[in-house]
C-alpha positions in Angstrom: -74.6 -60.2 19.3 -71.4 -59.7 21.1 -70.7 -60.9 24.5 -70.4 -58.5 27.3 -66.9 -57.0 27.5 -65.9 -58.2 24.0 -63.8 -56.3 21.4 -64.8 -55.7 17.8 -62.4 -57.0 15.2 -62.4 -53.7 13.4 -60.7 -52.0 16.4 -57.8 -54.5 16.6 -54.7 -53.2 14.7 -53.4 -55.8 12.2 -49.7 -54.7 12.6 -48.0 -53.4 15.7 -47.2 -49.7 16.0 -43.7 -48.4 15.3 -41.6 -47.2 18.2 -40.9 -43.8 16.4 -43.9 -42.8 14.3 -42.0 -39.9 12.6 -39.0 -42.0 11.5 -40.7 -43.1 8.3 -41.7 -39.6 7.1 -40.2 -38.5 3.7 -37.6 -35.7 3.7 -38.7 -32.5 1.9 -37.5 -32.1 -1.7 -34.4 -29.9 -2.2 -34.9 -27.0 -4.6 -33.5 -27.8 -8.1 -30.2 -26.2 -8.8 -29.0 -26.2 -5.2 -27.0 -29.4 -5.2 -24.9 -31.5 -7.6 -26.4 -35.0 -8.4 -24.5 -38.1 -7.7 -23.8 -38.8 -11.3 -21.4 -35.9 -11.3 -19.0 -38.1 -9.4 -18.8 -40.6 -12.2 -16.3 -40.1 -15.1 -17.7 -38.7 -18.3 -14.6 -38.4 -20.5 -14.4 -38.9 -24.3 -16.4 -37.6 -27.2 -19.4 -39.8 -26.4 -20.0 -38.0 -23.2 -19.8 -34.4 -24.6 -23.4 -33.7 -24.0 -23.2 -35.1 -20.5 -20.3 -32.9 -19.7 -22.2 -29.8 -21.0 -25.2 -30.8 -18.8 -23.0 -31.1 -15.8 -21.4 -27.6 -16.4 -24.9 -26.1 -16.7 -25.9 -27.8 -13.4 -22.9 -26.4 -11.7 -23.6 -23.0 -13.1 -27.2 -23.3 -11.7 -25.8 -24.2 -8.3 -23.5 -21.2 -8.2 -26.3 -18.8 -9.4 -28.7 -20.3 -6.9 -26.3 -19.7 -4.0 -25.5 -16.1 -5.2 -29.2 -15.3 -5.6 -30.0 -16.6 -2.1 -27.2 -14.8 -0.4 -28.4 -12.2 2.2 -32.0 -12.8 1.3 -34.4 -11.0 3.6 -31.6 -8.6 4.7 -31.3 -5.0 3.7 -32.6 -4.4 0.1 -32.5 -8.1 -0.8 -36.1 -9.6 -0.8 -37.0 -12.5 1.4 -37.6 -14.7 -1.6 -34.1 -14.1 -2.9 -33.0 -13.0 -6.4 -32.8 -16.3 -8.3 -33.9 -15.2 -11.7 -35.0 -17.6 -14.3 -33.6 -21.1 -14.6 -32.7 -23.1 -17.7 -31.2 -21.8 -20.9 -32.9 -18.4 -20.8 -31.6 -17.8 -17.3 -28.1 -18.8 -18.2 -28.1 -16.4 -21.2 -29.3 -13.5 -19.1 -26.8 -14.1 -16.4 -23.9 -14.3 -18.9 -25.0 -11.0 -20.7 -25.2 -9.1 -17.4 -22.0 -10.6 -16.1 -20.2 -9.4 -19.3 -21.7 -5.9 -19.0 -20.6 -5.6 -15.3 -17.1 -6.9 -16.2 -16.8 -4.4 -19.0 -17.8 -1.5 -16.8 -15.4 -2.6 -14.1 -12.6 -2.8 -16.7 -13.3 0.7 -18.0 -13.3 2.2 -14.5 -10.0 0.4 -13.7 -8.4 1.7 -17.0 -9.5 5.2 -16.3 -8.1 5.2 -12.7 -4.8 3.7 -13.9 -4.5 6.3 -16.7 -5.3 9.2 -14.4 -2.7 8.1 -11.9 0.1 6.8 -14.0 0.2 8.8 -17.2 1.9 12.2 -16.7 0.0 15.3 -17.8 2.2 17.6 -19.8 -0.1 20.6 -19.6 -0.2 20.6 -15.8 2.0 23.0 -13.9 5.0 21.4 -12.3 5.3 20.6 -8.6 8.0 23.1 -7.5 10.3 22.0 -4.7 10.4 25.6 -3.4 7.8 26.9 -1.0 5.6 29.9 -1.7 5.7 32.4 1.1 2.4 34.3 1.4 2.7 37.4 3.5 -0.1 39.9 4.1 1.6 42.9 2.7 3.5 41.3 -0.2 2.7 39.2 -3.3 3.5 35.4 -3.0 7.2 34.7 -3.3 8.8 31.3 -4.0 11.7 30.4 -1.8 14.4 27.9 -2.0 16.9 27.1 -4.8 15.3 28.0 -8.2 16.6 27.8 -11.7 16.0 29.8 -15.0 17.0 27.4 -17.8 17.4 28.3 -21.4 16.1 31.9 -21.3 15.8 33.8 -24.6 18.5 36.5 -25.2 15.9 39.2 -25.9 18.4 42.1 -26.2 22.1 42.2 -27.1 23.6 45.7 -27.7 27.4 45.5 -28.3 28.1 48.7 -30.2 29.2 50.9 -27.2 32.9 49.9 -27.7 35.2 48.9 -30.6 35.6 46.2 -31.6 32.1 45.0 -30.7 33.4 41.7 -29.3 34.6 43.6 -26.2 31.0 43.1 -25.0 29.2 39.8 -25.4 26.0 38.2 -24.2 27.3 34.6 -24.6 29.0 32.4 -22.1 32.8 31.9 -22.3 33.9 29.2 -24.8 34.8 26.9 -21.9 31.3 27.0 -20.4 29.2 26.7 -23.5 28.9 22.9 -23.5 27.3 23.1 -20.0 24.1 24.7 -21.4 23.7 22.3 -24.4 21.3 21.8 -26.2 20.7 25.6 -25.7 22.7 28.3 -27.5 25.7 29.9 -25.8 23.7 33.1 -25.3 21.1 31.1 -23.2 22.9 30.6 -19.8 21.4 28.9 -16.9 20.8 31.1 -13.8 20.5 29.5 -10.4 19.2 31.5 -7.5 18.3 31.0 -3.9 15.6 33.1 -2.3 15.4 33.3 1.5 13.2 35.3 3.7 13.6 36.9 7.1 10.8 35.6 9.4 12.1 37.1 12.6 10.0 39.4 14.7 12.7 42.1 14.7 11.9 43.2 11.1 15.5 44.2 10.5 14.8 44.2 6.8 12.3 47.1 7.1 14.8 49.9 6.6 13.1 53.3 5.8 13.8 54.8 2.5 16.2 57.7 2.3 15.4 61.2 1.1 14.4 61.5 -2.6 17.1 63.1 -4.7 16.2 66.4 -6.3 18.4 67.2 -9.4 19.8 70.7 -9.4 18.7 71.4 -5.9 20.4 74.3 -4.2 20.6 72.3 -1.0 22.4 69.4 -2.7 25.1 69.1 -0.2 22.7 69.0 2.7 20.4 66.5 1.0 23.3 64.3 0.1 24.6 64.3 3.6 21.2 63.5 5.1 20.6 60.8 2.5 24.0 59.3 3.0 23.4 59.2 6.7 20.1 57.4 6.3 21.8 55.0 3.9 24.6 54.3 6.3 22.2 53.9 9.1 20.2 51.4 7.0 23.4 49.5 6.1 24.4 49.4 9.7 21.0 48.0 10.8 21.3 45.3 8.1 24.7 44.4 9.3 23.3 43.7 12.7 21.2 40.8 11.2 23.6 37.8 11.6 21.5 35.6 9.2 21.7 37.9 6.2 24.9 39.6 5.0 24.6 41.0 1.5 27.8 40.7 -0.6 28.6 42.9 -2.3 26.8 45.7 -0.4 23.5 46.9 -1.7 23.4 50.2 -3.5 22.0 53.3 -1.8 18.4 54.3 -2.0 19.2 57.5 -3.9 20.9 55.6 -6.7 18.1 53.0 -6.8 15.6 55.9 -7.1 17.8 57.5 -9.9 18.0 54.4 -12.0 14.4 53.4 -11.4 13.4 56.8 -12.8 15.8 57.0 -15.7 16.7 53.5 -16.7 14.5 50.7 -15.4 11.1 52.3 -16.3 9.5 52.2 -12.8 5.9 53.5 -13.3 4.8 54.2 -9.7 6.0 57.2 -7.7 8.1 54.8 -5.5 11.0 54.8 -8.0 13.3 53.2 -5.5 10.8 50.5 -4.5 9.8 49.2 -1.1 11.9 47.0 1.3 10.8 43.4 1.6 11.9 40.5 3.9 13.3 38.5 0.9 17.0 38.0 0.0 18.3 36.6 -3.3 21.6 35.0 -4.0 23.0 34.0 -7.4 24.7 30.5 -7.2 27.1 28.7 -9.5 25.0 25.5 -9.5 21.8 24.0 -8.1 23.8 21.9 -5.7 25.0 25.0 -3.8 23.3 26.9 -1.1 24.2 30.1 0.8 26.1 29.4 4.0 29.0 30.6 6.1 31.5 29.4 3.5 29.9 31.6 0.9 30.7 34.6 3.0 34.4 33.9 2.8 34.3 33.8 -1.0 33.0 37.3 -1.6 35.3 39.7 -3.2 35.1 43.3 -2.0 37.3 45.7 -3.9 39.8 47.6 -1.7 42.2 50.4 -2.1 41.8 53.7 -4.0 40.9 52.3 -7.5 40.4 55.8 -8.7 44.2 55.7 -9.0 45.1 52.1 -9.2 43.1 49.4 -11.1 42.1 46.3 -9.1 44.3 43.3 -9.5 42.9 40.5 -11.8 41.4 37.3 -10.3 43.9 34.5 -10.6 43.9 30.7 -10.3 46.1 28.9 -7.8 48.7 28.3 -10.5 48.9 32.0 -11.3 47.0 31.9 -14.5 44.0 34.1 -15.1 40.6 33.1 -13.6 37.8 32.1 -16.0 35.8 34.8 -17.7 32.7 36.0 -15.9 29.4 36.8 -17.6 27.4 37.3 -14.4 28.2 37.5 -10.7 27.8 35.2 -7.7 26.0 37.7 -5.5 25.1 36.7 -1.9 21.9 37.6 0.0 21.0 40.7 -1.9 17.9 42.5 -0.4 14.9 42.3 -2.8 12.6 45.3 -3.2 9.0 45.5 -4.5 8.3 47.9 -7.4 5.1 49.2 -8.9 2.8 47.7 -6.2 -0.7 46.9 -7.4 0.1 47.8 -11.1 0.4 45.4 -14.1 4.1 46.0 -13.9 4.4 44.9 -10.3 7.6 43.0 -9.7 10.3 42.0 -7.2 13.7 43.2 -8.1 17.3 43.9 -7.1 20.5 44.9 -8.8 24.2 44.7 -7.8 27.5 45.5 -9.4 30.3 43.1 -10.3 33.6 42.9 -12.3 32.8 41.4 -15.6 35.7 39.8 -17.7 36.1 38.4 -21.2 39.1 36.9 -23.0 39.9 38.2 -26.5 42.3 37.6 -29.3 42.3 41.2 -30.3 41.1 44.5 -28.8 41.6 46.7 -31.9 40.1 46.9 -35.4 42.1 46.0 -38.4 44.0 49.1 -39.6 41.8 51.2 -37.4 39.0 51.2 -40.0 37.8 47.6 -40.7 34.9 46.9 -38.3 35.0 43.1 -39.0 35.5 41.2 -35.7 38.0 38.5 -35.2 36.2 35.2 -35.6 37.8 33.6 -32.5 36.4 36.5 -30.4 32.8 36.2 -31.5 30.1 34.6 -29.5 31.6 34.8 -26.0 35.2 35.7 -26.6 38.2 33.4 -27.2 39.4 30.5 -25.1 41.9 31.3 -22.4 44.5 29.2 -24.2 44.1 31.3 -27.3 43.5 34.7 -25.8 45.9 37.7 -26.0 44.0 40.1 -23.8 41.8 40.1 -20.7 39.1 42.8 -20.8 37.5 43.9 -17.6 34.3 45.9 -17.1 34.3 47.1 -13.5 31.0 48.2 -11.9 28.9 46.2 -14.4 25.3 46.2 -13.2 23.4 42.9 -12.8 19.6 43.3 -12.6 16.9 40.7 -11.7 13.2 41.4 -12.1 10.6 38.8 -11.0 7.1 39.7 -12.4 4.2 38.9 -10.1 1.2 40.1 -12.3 2.1 38.7 -15.7 0.3 35.3 -15.7 -2.6 36.6 -17.9 -0.4 38.0 -20.7 2.8 35.9 -20.6 3.7 32.3 -21.0 6.8 30.5 -19.8 9.2 29.1 -22.4 9.2 25.3 -23.1 7.4 22.7 -21.0 7.1 23.4 -17.3 8.8 20.2 -16.0 9.9 19.3 -12.6 13.5 18.8 -13.5 15.8 21.8 -12.8 17.8 21.1 -16.0 14.9 21.5 -18.4 13.4 24.7 -19.9 12.2 27.0 -18.3 13.6 25.6 -15.0 11.9 25.6 -11.6 11.2 29.4 -11.2 7.4 29.6 -11.5 7.3 33.4 -12.2 8.3 35.2 -15.4 11.8 36.6 -14.8 13.9 39.2 -16.7 17.7 39.3 -16.1 19.8 42.2 -17.4 23.4 43.4 -17.5 24.4 46.9 -18.4 26.9 49.7 -17.5 24.5 52.2 -15.9 25.0 53.5 -12.3 28.0 52.5 -10.2 30.6 54.3 -8.3 32.1 57.2 -10.3 35.7 56.6 -9.3 35.6 52.8 -9.7 34.0 52.5 -13.1 36.4 51.7 -16.0 36.9 49.4 -19.0 40.4 48.2 -19.6 42.5 45.3 -20.8 45.6 43.5 -19.7 47.9 41.5 -22.0 47.9 37.7 -21.6 51.1 35.8 -22.3 51.6 32.4 -23.9 51.3 30.7 -20.5 48.0 32.4 -19.7 49.6 34.7 -17.2 48.2 38.2 -16.8 50.6 41.1 -17.4 49.4 43.8 -15.0 52.2 46.3 -15.9 50.6 47.5 -19.1 46.8 48.1 -18.7 45.1 50.2 -21.3 41.6 51.8 -21.1 38.9 51.1 -23.6 36.0 53.3 -24.7 32.5 52.9 -23.3 29.9 55.0 -25.1 26.9 55.0 -22.6 24.8 57.1 -25.0 25.0 54.5 -27.8 21.6 53.5 -29.0 19.8 55.6 -26.4 20.2 58.4 -23.9 22.6 59.2 -21.0 21.5 61.0 -17.9 24.0 62.7 -15.6 27.3 61.4 -16.9 29.8 60.8 -14.1 32.2 63.4 -15.6 29.7 66.1 -14.5 30.2 65.1 -10.8 26.6 66.2 -10.0 25.5 64.2 -7.0 22.1 65.9 -6.8 20.7 63.2 -9.1 21.4 60.5 -6.6 23.5 58.5 -9.1 25.5 58.6 -12.3 25.2 57.3 -15.9 21.5 56.8 -16.0 19.5 56.5 -19.2 18.8 53.9 -21.8 22.0 53.8 -23.9 25.2 51.8 -23.8 25.9 48.1 -24.1 23.5 45.7 -22.4 22.2 42.1 -22.4 18.7 41.0 -21.5 17.3 37.5 -20.9 13.7 36.4 -20.3 12.2 33.0 -19.5 8.8 33.9 -21.0 7.1 35.3 -24.1 4.0 37.4 -24.5 0.9 35.4 -25.2 0.0 37.5 -28.2 3.2 36.1 -29.8 2.0 32.5 -29.3 -1.1 33.2 -31.3 0.8 34.5 -34.3 3.1 31.5 -34.6 
């Protein structure tokens, strides 16, 4: 029995209680693979510790994989338990395989992107520096400075005069190196296309009266037509931004040549006026400006009696031979609207010159040409004669509906010095002796002395058979103005260049 108020021995603690009962609790175990053990801080160099070093690398790999699998767990599409995968050797093998697959896919994507952005694609169309102007009533037209490089000389008819070297489709000898590696008969044409975006529409000059050959009211029609043409020219002169040089031909003559020479299909043989103006430049570094207006050469005087003086250099010697003109701001017209032959075009007249060693055939019967005169004439230092073709016609046609059946020459590159140049449209360029002013149209030669001076005291006319190889419509000797123009048809000497070929030709090559 226990005494009253006594304490049982079983209730008495043998040791005193701690001040902080929770201080002796064990920390929770860290998940394997989330820390690096202490032995990693000890050196393990040498061949004897090779296995230990491998084990340490595997542990470090497990640590990195564990951290990556637990990143953003419970957020978004990542499960709350994380994406740790398997541990040990099998887990390492799986991770390495998938890491290699992802790295290979990333490398392939990177290579594709770099190839697509850095490797040039030869078949792609070039980026033209010019700007296409898209107007509601006209086909798209490129503007700016454009080039036609290395066009094919598709036609060269030289038999209208004797010897045949009097007419040539090749550049003068002094200029032939400038077009290398192309042939001398593949000149480079540089043109600048501008457009009138003013609200006054000064370019929209109504067409004149259509000429009627053999009409009894010829004089009245010609007078009315000439009045309309003069009024149109007067209106164009009021536009300070565009001053054609030389002056554009009359509508009656454009209608006549469109009907008899240029093969216009639609009833609008003279075409339609457009707000575009085209200039022929000497190089791609030039543009049309106020100074270009001062360089134009308008013939003056009554050249039906006196031949115009030759162009001379500052030292008095003859100027270089001229194969094509430097026309300024010629009004462009639209022909065959809506037809497969739809094209922009213009033509002008210029004084064409060529230097020759001889202007006669041997003994009057031998048709063999002088070798020095072939392929563009002779050099100025070797020439004995300067031949001039006044009123030579220069025609440019820009085809707007030929993409499906034509292909531009060469590779369409950005550089303006490579074939076919920067003109995106198929272009045909021609020179011939059709049309022109009746009293100003002659072919003659002047003697050239040993100092390259031009002897203007003894000019002599040369023949020009405009019916050679074709037809001749309304010769100027008939003096019949009812046709609207003179010397139409398809005959005579001519040159033709094109920067394209028909696609059917590419299939046969």
